[in-house]
C-alpha positions in Angstrom: 139.7 213.8 158.9 138.3 211.5 161.2 137.2 207.7 160.5 133.7 207.2 160.6 134.3 203.5 161.5 137.0 201.3 162.6 138.5 198.7 160.0 139.2 195.0 161.5 142.7 194.3 162.1 144.2 192.4 159.4 145.1 188.7 160.3 148.5 187.7 159.8 148.0 184.1 159.2 147.9 183.7 155.2 146.0 180.6 155.0 142.9 182.2 156.7 142.5 184.6 153.7 142.6 182.2 151.0 139.7 180.8 149.4 139.7 176.9 148.9 138.0 175.1 146.4 135.0 173.5 148.4 134.1 177.2 149.0 133.9 178.4 145.7 130.9 176.0 145.0 129.0 177.7 147.5 129.0 180.8 145.2 127.9 178.8 142.1 131.5 178.4 140.1 131.4 174.9 139.2 132.3 174.8 135.3 132.7 172.2 133.3 135.6 172.5 130.8 135.3 171.1 127.4 138.0 171.0 124.7 137.1 172.6 121.6 138.8 171.3 118.2 141.4 173.2 116.5 140.6 176.1 114.0 140.3 175.3 110.0 142.7 176.6 107.6 139.5 178.7 106.5 138.7 179.8 110.1 142.2 180.8 110.7 142.2 182.8 107.2 139.1 185.0 108.2 140.3 186.1 111.5 141.2 189.4 112.6 144.9 189.9 113.6 145.5 191.7 116.5 146.8 194.5 114.2 143.5 194.9 112.7 141.4 194.4 116.2 143.8 197.4 117.9 142.9 199.7 114.4 139.3 199.1 114.6 139.4 200.2 118.2 141.3 203.0 118.2 139.1 204.5 115.5 136.2 203.6 117.5 137.5 205.4 120.7 138.5 208.2 119.0 134.9 208.6 117.2 133.7 208.5 120.8 135.6 211.4 121.9 134.7 213.4 118.8 131.1 213.2 119.2 129.6 215.9 120.9 
């Protein structure tokens, strides 16, 4: 099988391949971080456990594969 085109040679200089922070802003990646307050006891009690989450996901995936 023949290649349709030649790929450019990879550079050995690792630093040239790194994205620096000033370049990231050109892609609209400026994000302001804000801290959120800790969850209250009520909110923690209402949270879904990881076991409940995986059980729900497993049931959903099983339903997807059994539908025709």
